[in-house]
LOTIKOL-934452 format. One line per field, with one value per atom (N, C-alpha, C): x, y, z; residue in one letter; residue number from 1. Coordinates in Angstrom, 2 decimals. Layout:
N
c1 c(X,...) $
c2 c(Y,...) $
c3 c(Z,...) $
r c(A,...) $
k c(NUM,...) $
END
This chain:
175
c1 c(30.19,28.83,28.30,27.13,26.54,25.87,26.01,25.33,23.93,22.95,21.61,21.60,20.85,20.71,19.80,20.28,19.47,18.71,17.41,16.57,16.01,15.86,15.28,13.82,13.35,11.94,11.06,9.98,9.05,8.10,8.01,7.10,5.97,4.75,3.64,3.83,3.43,3.54,2.18,2.07,0.86,-0.34,-1.44,-2.70,-2.67,-1.94,-1.87,-1.21,-0.13,0.55,-0.32,-0.97,-1.84,-2.99,-3.62,-4.73,-4.28,-3.13,-2.62,-2.36,-1.76,-1.50,-2.81,-3.79,-5.07,-5.76,-5.78,-6.41,-5.73,-4.41,-3.68,-3.96,-3.98,-4.15,-5.56,-6.57,-7.94,-8.62,-7.95,-8.58,-9.13,-10.38,-10.99,-11.40,-11.36,-11.75,-13.24,-14.00,-15.44,-15.72,-16.74,-17.20,-18.28,-18.26,-19.27,-20.38,-20.30,-21.37,-21.33,-22.41,-22.49,-22.56,-21.66,-21.67,-22.47,-23.65,-24.49,-24.16,-23.52,-22.98,-23.33,-22.86,-23.04,-24.28,-25.03,-26.21,-27.41,-27.28,-28.35,-28.73,-29.91,-30.37,-29.48,-29.00,-28.05,-27.22,-25.89,-25.05,-25.22,-25.20,-25.44,-24.64,-24.34,-23.71,-24.72,-24.99,-25.97,-25.24,-25.57,-24.99,-26.02,-25.68,-26.57,-27.92,-27.93,-29.20,-30.07,-29.44,-30.19,-30.81,-30.04,-30.56,-31.69,-31.59,-32.64,-33.95,-33.92,-35.14,-35.96,-35.28,-35.97,-36.64,-37.46,-38.19,-37.24,-36.97,-36.06,-36.67,-35.80,-36.22,-35.37,-35.92,-35.19,-35.05,-33.88,-33.65,-34.25,-34.30,-34.65,-33.43,-33.55,-32.41,-31.81,-30.49,-29.79,-28.48,-28.24,-26.95,-25.99,-24.74,-23.70,-22.87,-22.98,-22.37,-21.39,-20.13,-19.12,-19.29,-18.53,-18.65,-18.39,-17.58,-17.29,-18.45,-19.40,-20.52,-20.33,-19.17,-18.89,-19.71,-20.34,-21.13,-20.17,-20.29,-19.41,-20.06,-21.37,-22.05,-23.53,-24.22,-25.66,-25.92,-26.72,-27.10,-28.59,-29.00,-30.43,-31.17,-30.48,-31.14,-30.15,-30.26,-29.62,-30.71,-30.39,-31.35,-30.73,-31.54,-31.08,-32.20,-31.83,-32.81,-32.51,-33.52,-33.31,-32.47,-31.60,-30.80,-31.72,-32.81,-33.74,-34.36,-34.62,-35.15,-34.13,-32.86,-31.80,-31.76,-31.76,-31.70,-32.93,-34.10,-35.33,-35.29,-34.73,-34.64,-33.75,-32.70,-31.77,-32.29,-32.82,-33.36,-32.35,-32.57,-31.73,-32.10,-31.12,-31.32,-31.60,-32.87,-33.28,-33.58,-32.77,-32.89,-33.81,-34.12,-35.03,-35.89,-36.89,-37.87,-37.23,-36.22,-35.61,-34.24,-33.93,-32.63,-32.38,-33.44,-33.28,-32.68,-32.93,-32.43,-30.91,-30.34,-28.89,-28.16,-28.86,-28.30,-27.74,-26.58,-25.93,-25.59,-25.79,-25.41,-24.15,-23.11,-21.83,-21.69,-21.61,-21.44,-19.98,-19.35,-17.93,-17.71,-16.65,-16.23,-14.97,-14.64,-13.44,-12.17,-12.21,-11.01,-10.91,-11.83,-11.80,-12.68,-13.26,-14.14,-15.35,-15.76,-16.84,-17.77,-19.08,-20.09,-21.06,-21.80,-22.72,-24.12,-25.07,-26.47,-26.99,-27.77,-28.43,-29.69,-30.13,-31.35,-32.51,-32.58,-33.67,-33.64,-32.47,-32.34,-32.86,-32.54,-32.98,-34.47,-35.01,-36.39,-37.39,-36.92,-37.87,-37.70,-36.95,-36.81,-36.92,-37.07,-37.12,-35.81,-34.73,-33.43,-33.47,-34.02,-34.07,-34.81,-35.72,-36.48,-35.68,-34.45,-33.61,-32.18,-31.93,-30.60,-30.63,-29.96,-30.06,-28.76,-28.89,-27.79,-28.01,-27.18,-27.41,-26.43,-26.90,-26.07,-26.08,-26.85,-27.01,-27.08,-26.49,-26.54,-26.92,-27.95,-28.42,-28.62,-29.22,-29.59,-28.47,-27.28,-26.14,-25.55,-24.93,-24.25,-23.19,-22.91,-21.88,-20.54,-19.71,-18.40,-17.38,-16.19,-15.16,-14.80,-14.93,-14.62,-15.63,-16.78,-17.81,-18.01,-17.57,-17.75,-19.05,-19.31,-20.57,-21.73,-21.43,-22.45,-21.95,-22.86,-22.55,-23.72,-23.47,-24.51,-24.55,-25.75,-25.90,-27.11,-26.97,-28.05,-28.64,-29.69,-30.26,-30.91,-31.26,-31.89,-30.89,-29.62,-28.61,-28.45,-28.21,-27.98,-26.69,-25.67,-24.41,-24.30,-24.60,-24.68,-23.32,-22.27,-20.95,-20.38,-20.45,-19.83,-20.38,-21.63,-22.17,-22.44,-21.63,-21.66,-20.52,-20.84,-19.84,-19.66,-18.55,-18.21,-17.66,-17.74,-17.19,-17.77,-19.06,-19.73,-19.53,-19.15,-18.93,-19.63,-19.89,-20.49,-21.26,-22.57,-23.37,-23.29,-22.93,-22.67,-23.50,-24.35,-25.19,-24.43,-24.38,-23.63,-24.57,-24.61,-25.38,-24.45,-24.83,-23.98,-24.25) $
c2 c(-52.20,-52.39,-51.07,-50.68,-49.42,-49.59,-48.57,-48.56,-47.98,-48.56,-47.98,-46.59,-45.73,-44.37,-44.42,-43.84,-43.81,-42.49,-42.61,-41.42,-41.23,-39.97,-39.73,-40.15,-40.49,-40.87,-39.70,-40.03,-39.00,-38.68,-37.41,-36.95,-36.19,-36.39,-35.64,-34.14,-33.38,-31.93,-31.32,-30.07,-29.32,-29.85,-29.99,-30.35,-31.75,-32.69,-34.03,-34.01,-33.28,-33.19,-32.48,-31.40,-30.64,-31.50,-32.26,-33.12,-34.20,-34.80,-35.83,-35.25,-34.07,-33.42,-33.08,-32.57,-32.22,-33.43,-34.54,-35.76,-36.22,-36.20,-36.64,-35.70,-34.41,-33.43,-33.42,-33.76,-33.64,-34.97,-36.07,-37.38,-37.52,-37.85,-38.11,-36.88,-35.70,-34.49,-34.28,-34.29,-34.05,-32.62,-32.47,-31.15,-30.75,-29.53,-29.07,-28.29,-28.24,-27.62,-28.20,-28.01,-28.43,-27.18,-27.05,-25.94,-26.38,-25.83,-26.14,-25.09,-25.52,-24.57,-24.98,-24.18,-24.48,-23.81,-24.54,-24.01,-24.01,-23.19,-23.02,-21.55,-21.25,-19.86,-18.97,-19.50,-18.75,-19.76,-19.81,-20.73,-20.48,-21.56,-21.43,-22.50,-22.21,-23.19,-23.56,-24.85,-25.33,-26.14,-25.85,-26.64,-27.66,-28.39,-29.44,-28.88,-27.75,-27.15,-26.79,-26.28,-25.94,-27.18,-28.27,-29.50,-30.08,-29.97,-30.51,-29.74,-28.56,-27.78,-28.40,-29.16,-29.84,-31.10,-31.75,-32.94,-34.12,-34.51,-35.64,-36.95,-37.83,-39.15,-40.23,-41.40,-42.58,-43.52,-44.11,-45.01,-46.39,-46.80,-48.18,-49.06,-50.37,-51.27,-51.18,-51.21,-51.06,-51.83,-52.58,-53.25,-52.30,-52.29,-51.54,-52.57,-52.48,-53.46,-52.72,-53.18,-52.50,-52.87,-52.21,-52.40,-53.84,-54.57,-55.97,-56.89,-56.37,-57.19,-57.69,-57.41,-57.85,-57.03,-57.74,-57.10,-56.47,-55.15,-54.43,-54.21,-54.35,-54.17,-53.92,-53.90,-53.63,-52.50,-51.56,-50.44,-50.56,-50.45,-50.52,-49.27,-48.11,-46.87,-45.73,-44.99,-43.69,-42.66,-41.55,-40.45,-39.22,-38.57,-37.37,-36.78,-36.15,-35.55,-36.02,-36.02,-36.38,-35.31,-35.76,-34.81,-33.89,-34.42,-33.59,-32.50,-32.79,-31.76,-30.64,-31.02,-30.01,-29.14,-29.79,-29.05,-28.18,-28.67,-27.89,-26.66,-26.82,-25.71,-24.59,-24.97,-23.99,-23.47,-24.36,-24.00,-24.18,-25.18,-25.38,-24.32,-23.73,-22.66,-23.26,-23.51,-24.03,-22.83,-22.64,-21.44,-21.62,-22.86,-23.10,-24.32,-24.52,-25.58,-26.97,-27.29,-28.62,-28.62,-27.58,-27.45,-28.57,-29.04,-30.10,-31.36,-31.62,-32.83,-32.79,-31.61,-31.45,-31.28,-31.43,-31.14,-32.41,-32.27,-33.34,-32.80,-33.61,-33.23,-34.02,-33.30,-33.89,-33.74,-34.87,-34.85,-35.13,-34.19,-34.32,-34.46,-35.17,-35.35,-34.53,-34.32,-33.56,-34.26,-35.57,-36.29,-36.39,-35.72,-35.71,-36.75,-37.68,-38.69,-37.99,-38.41,-37.75,-38.76,-38.50,-39.32,-38.39,-38.95,-38.13,-38.74,-37.87,-38.23,-37.29,-37.81,-36.91,-36.35,-35.19,-34.59,-35.57,-36.18,-37.13,-38.32,-38.81,-39.94,-39.57,-38.36,-37.94,-37.64,-37.02,-36.55,-37.44,-38.37,-39.18,-40.68,-41.13,-42.56,-42.87,-44.13,-44.56,-44.28,-44.22,-43.96,-42.65,-41.61,-40.29,-40.27,-41.22,-41.27,-41.85,-42.31,-42.90,-42.36,-41.21,-40.60,-39.66,-40.08,-39.42,-38.72,-37.49,-36.78,-37.04,-37.89,-38.37,-37.75,-37.61,-37.13,-38.11,-39.17,-40.13,-41.55,-42.49,-43.90,-44.71,-45.51,-46.37,-45.60,-44.42,-43.62,-42.81,-42.80,-42.06,-41.16,-40.04,-39.21,-40.04,-39.68,-40.38,-40.27,-41.31,-41.27,-40.55,-40.32,-39.58,-40.24,-41.56,-42.26,-41.99,-41.41,-41.12,-39.62,-38.82,-37.38,-36.95,-35.66,-35.19,-35.47,-35.48,-35.77,-36.86,-37.70,-38.65,-38.69,-39.22,-39.39,-40.86,-41.40,-42.80,-42.91,-43.74,-43.99,-45.36,-45.37,-46.61,-47.53,-47.04,-47.89,-48.45,-48.06,-48.65,-50.12,-50.97,-52.39,-52.56,-51.81,-51.78,-50.39,-50.29,-48.99,-48.37,-49.16,-48.66,-47.60,-47.77,-46.78,-45.37,-45.21,-43.86,-43.59,-44.18,-43.94,-42.98,-41.72,-40.66,-40.27,-40.70,-40.23,-38.81,-38.04,-36.67,-35.78,-35.93,-35.13,-33.65,-32.90,-31.47,-30.58,-31.08,-30.16,-30.84,-30.84,-31.15,-29.96,-30.22,-29.16,-29.45,-28.51,-28.68,-28.21,-29.06,-28.74,-28.83,-27.76,-27.75,-28.24,-29.33,-29.92,-29.25) $
c3 c(-2.15,-1.72,-1.16,-1.66,-1.21,0.14,0.95,2.26,2.07,2.74,2.64,3.26,2.65,3.17,4.38,5.44,6.68,6.73,6.81,6.83,8.23,8.62,9.94,9.97,11.15,11.31,10.87,10.20,9.75,10.90,11.18,12.23,11.58,12.11,11.54,11.74,10.75,10.84,10.58,10.89,10.59,11.34,10.62,11.25,11.87,11.26,11.83,13.20,13.34,14.63,15.64,15.20,16.11,16.58,15.66,16.03,17.01,16.76,17.67,19.05,19.11,20.40,21.10,20.35,20.93,21.52,20.77,21.28,22.56,22.57,23.76,24.93,24.67,25.74,26.31,25.49,25.95,26.20,25.96,26.13,27.53,27.61,28.90,29.68,29.06,29.77,29.59,30.69,30.55,30.10,29.31,28.92,29.91,30.38,31.33,30.65,29.31,28.53,27.13,26.41,25.01,24.15,23.21,22.27,21.04,20.88,19.72,18.67,17.57,16.61,15.18,14.25,12.84,12.28,11.47,10.80,11.75,12.80,13.78,13.81,14.33,14.34,15.18,16.31,17.15,17.92,17.69,18.45,19.94,20.70,22.14,22.89,24.12,24.99,26.07,26.21,27.19,28.27,29.53,30.63,31.10,32.13,32.64,33.06,33.75,34.18,32.98,31.91,30.69,30.07,29.99,29.39,30.22,31.53,32.39,32.28,31.66,31.42,30.27,29.41,28.32,28.85,28.04,28.48,28.69,29.95,30.20,29.71,29.26,28.77,29.42,29.49,29.93,28.75,28.62,27.49,27.72,28.98,29.27,29.04,29.23,29.06,27.66,27.61,26.34,26.37,25.31,25.15,24.45,24.90,24.21,23.44,22.10,21.21,20.30,20.27,19.45,17.98,17.12,15.67,15.25,16.02,15.69,16.05,16.80,17.27,18.69,19.27,20.64,21.64,22.56,23.62,24.63,24.82,25.75,27.11,27.17,28.45,28.27,29.38,29.39,30.38,29.95,30.79,31.04,32.29,32.61,32.15,32.24,31.84,31.71,30.61,30.47,30.66,31.30,31.44,30.79,29.98,29.29,28.46,27.37,26.46,25.04,24.21,22.82,22.12,21.25,20.47,19.67,19.15,18.38,19.26,20.53,21.43,21.66,21.76,21.90,20.64,19.48,18.22,18.02,18.40,18.28,19.20,20.39,21.34,20.81,20.09,19.54,18.20,17.39,16.09,14.97,14.13,12.96,11.93,11.30,10.33,8.95,8.67,7.37,6.48,5.45,4.62,3.42,3.07,1.96,2.28,1.43,1.65,1.81,1.05,1.09,1.77,2.50,3.15,4.16,4.80,5.80,5.20,3.95,3.29,3.06,3.22,3.04,4.37,5.48,6.80,7.46,8.05,8.80,10.17,11.20,12.56,12.91,13.28,13.64,15.15,15.85,17.31,17.63,18.35,18.66,20.16,20.49,21.89,22.13,23.40,23.74,23.29,23.07,22.62,21.10,20.39,18.93,18.27,19.03,18.44,17.84,16.65,15.92,15.30,15.40,14.72,14.00,13.03,12.25,12.19,12.00,11.76,10.69,9.76,8.81,9.49,9.01,9.53,9.32,8.15,7.85,8.80,9.11,10.04,11.43,11.88,13.22,13.28,12.23,12.27,11.55,10.72,9.93,10.09,11.08,11.32,12.81,13.11,14.51,15.25,14.51,15.15,15.91,15.30,15.94,17.27,17.47,18.72,19.88,19.59,20.64,20.64,19.99,20.07,21.27,22.32,23.61,23.99,24.46,25.12,26.60,27.17,28.54,29.53,30.77,31.87,33.04,32.91,34.00,33.45,34.19,33.82,35.05,34.91,35.99,37.30,37.20,38.37,38.98,38.37,38.91,37.83,38.23,37.23,36.51,35.28,34.51,35.22,35.09,35.75,34.85,35.36,34.62,33.30,33.21,31.97,30.87,31.22,30.23,30.02,30.98,30.90,31.53,31.55,32.11,31.17,29.85,28.85,27.92,27.46,26.40,25.45,24.28,23.28,22.93,22.82,22.40,21.49,20.47,19.53,19.84,20.63,21.16,20.15,18.98,17.97,16.97,17.08,16.20,16.56,15.57,15.82,16.62,16.25,17.00,17.61,18.88,19.55,19.82,19.87,20.22,19.30,17.97,17.09,17.25,17.66,17.85,19.34,20.18,21.62,21.91,22.14,22.26,23.72,24.32,25.67,25.56,26.61,26.67,25.57,25.31,24.27,24.56,23.52,23.72,22.71,21.48,20.52,19.40,19.50,18.32,17.36,16.12,15.14,13.88,13.48,12.29,11.06,10.04,8.82,7.64,6.85,5.61,4.51,3.84,2.79,1.45) $
r c(M,M,M,E,E,E,R,R,R,P,P,P,V,V,V,R,R,R,R,R,R,P,P,P,A,A,A,V,V,V,R,R,R,P,P,P,R,R,R,G,G,G,I,I,I,L,L,L,A,A,A,T,T,T,T,T,T,A,A,A,K,K,K,L,L,L,R,R,R,H,H,H,A,A,A,T,T,T,A,A,A,G,G,G,I,I,I,P,P,P,S,S,S,H,H,H,S,S,S,L,L,L,A,A,A,I,I,I,T,T,T,G,G,G,A,A,A,V,V,V,K,K,K,A,A,A,P,P,P,V,V,V,E,E,E,L,L,L,N,N,N,L,L,L,A,A,A,D,D,D,L,L,L,K,K,K,Q,Q,Q,L,L,L,A,A,A,P,P,P,R,R,R,N,N,N,S,S,S,G,G,G,P,P,P,M,M,M,D,D,D,V,V,V,V,V,V,C,C,C,A,A,A,S,S,S,G,G,G,E,E,E,M,M,M,K,K,K,G,G,G,R,R,R,V,V,V,N,N,N,N,N,N,F,F,F,R,R,R,G,G,G,V,V,V,L,L,L,L,L,L,T,T,T,D,D,D,V,V,V,L,L,L,N,N,N,A,A,A,V,V,V,G,G,G,I,I,I,D,D,D,L,L,L,Q,Q,Q,S,S,S,H,H,H,K,K,K,D,D,D,D,D,D,R,R,R,R,R,R,M,M,M,V,V,V,I,I,I,V,V,V,A,A,A,R,R,R,A,A,A,T,T,T,D,D,D,G,G,G,Y,Y,Y,T,T,T,V,V,V,T,T,T,F,F,F,S,S,S,W,W,W,S,S,S,E,E,E,L,L,L,Y,Y,Y,N,N,N,T,T,T,E,E,E,I,I,I,G,G,G,K,K,K,Q,Q,Q,V,V,V,L,L,L,V,V,V,A,A,A,W,W,W,E,E,E,K,K,K,D,D,D,G,G,G,K,K,K,P,P,P,L,L,L,D,D,D,D,D,D,G,G,G,E,E,E,G,G,G,Q,Q,Q,F,F,F,L,L,L,L,L,L,I,I,I,S,S,S,G,G,G,K,K,K,D,D,D,I,I,I,K,K,K,T,T,T,G,G,G,P,P,P,R,R,R,H,H,H,V,V,V,H,H,H,W,W,W,L,L,L,S,S,S,S,S,S,P,P,P,H,H,H,A,A,A,V,V,V,R,R,R,M,M,M) $
k c(1,1,1,2,2,2,3,3,3,4,4,4,5,5,5,6,6,6,7,7,7,8,8,8,9,9,9,10,10,10,11,11,11,12,12,12,13,13,13,14,14,14,15,15,15,16,16,16,17,17,17,18,18,18,19,19,19,20,20,20,21,21,21,22,22,22,23,23,23,24,24,24,25,25,25,26,26,26,27,27,27,28,28,28,29,29,29,30,30,30,31,31,31,32,32,32,33,33,33,34,34,34,35,35,35,36,36,36,37,37,37,38,38,38,39,39,39,40,40,40,41,41,41,42,42,42,43,43,43,44,44,44,45,45,45,46,46,46,47,47,47,48,48,48,49,49,49,50,50,50,51,51,51,52,52,52,53,53,53,54,54,54,55,55,55,56,56,56,57,57,57,58,58,58,59,59,59,60,60,60,61,61,61,62,62,62,63,63,63,64,64,64,65,65,65,66,66,66,67,67,67,68,68,68,69,69,69,70,70,70,71,71,71,72,72,72,73,73,73,74,74,74,75,75,75,76,76,76,77,77,77,78,78,78,79,79,79,80,80,80,81,81,81,82,82,82,83,83,83,84,84,84,85,85,85,86,86,86,87,87,87,88,88,88,89,89,89,90,90,90,91,91,91,92,92,92,93,93,93,94,94,94,95,95,95,96,96,96,97,97,97,98,98,98,99,99,99,100,100,100,101,101,101,102,102,102,103,103,103,104,104,104,105,105,105,106,106,106,107,107,107,108,108,108,109,109,109,110,110,110,111,111,111,112,112,112,113,113,113,114,114,114,115,115,115,116,116,116,117,117,117,118,118,118,119,119,119,120,120,120,121,121,121,122,122,122,123,123,123,124,124,124,125,125,125,126,126,126,127,127,127,128,128,128,129,129,129,130,130,130,131,131,131,132,132,132,133,133,133,134,134,134,135,135,135,136,136,136,137,137,137,138,138,138,139,139,139,140,140,140,141,141,141,142,142,142,143,143,143,144,144,144,145,145,145,146,146,146,147,147,147,148,148,148,149,149,149,150,150,150,151,151,151,152,152,152,153,153,153,154,154,154,155,155,155,156,156,156,157,157,157,158,158,158,159,159,159,160,160,160,161,161,161,162,162,162,163,163,163,164,164,164,165,165,165,166,166,166,167,167,167,168,168,168,169,169,169,170,170,170,171,171,171,172,172,172,173,173,173,174,174,174,175,175,175) $
END
């Protein structure tokens, strides 16, 4: 009778291992600035004081609903600035007349969580009018579980999937 061959456990190598280590090492670490990078006129890092120079907005009451449809909570108000106002302040690098139609904004958190918005979605739909980079919730600074900055898309039917705690870098990508 043959004995089964015993193989060592497979461990992730290369980028998978590095990504797993990075997520573990940075999970829950607030970012104290936002790095606006990619297809922008000049990459820049903005801190809280810089963001407060832009037109502050209030979200008003908002339900936080996860992808399954489960209600995770209700927030009376987020205070922050529109993502489009941040992008406008930095300047997206549109190189041709229809370049905006190929642009995607990738919002990343310090723990590796990533969400996307198309340029058209942000600038040509109601959704863009409620994508907020927030620093305050219900009249108080965000707690450590949310980071110094978060991003939320208030017009999404399920707000949870694009609710980014520990927001660190909106990145413009030309497709």
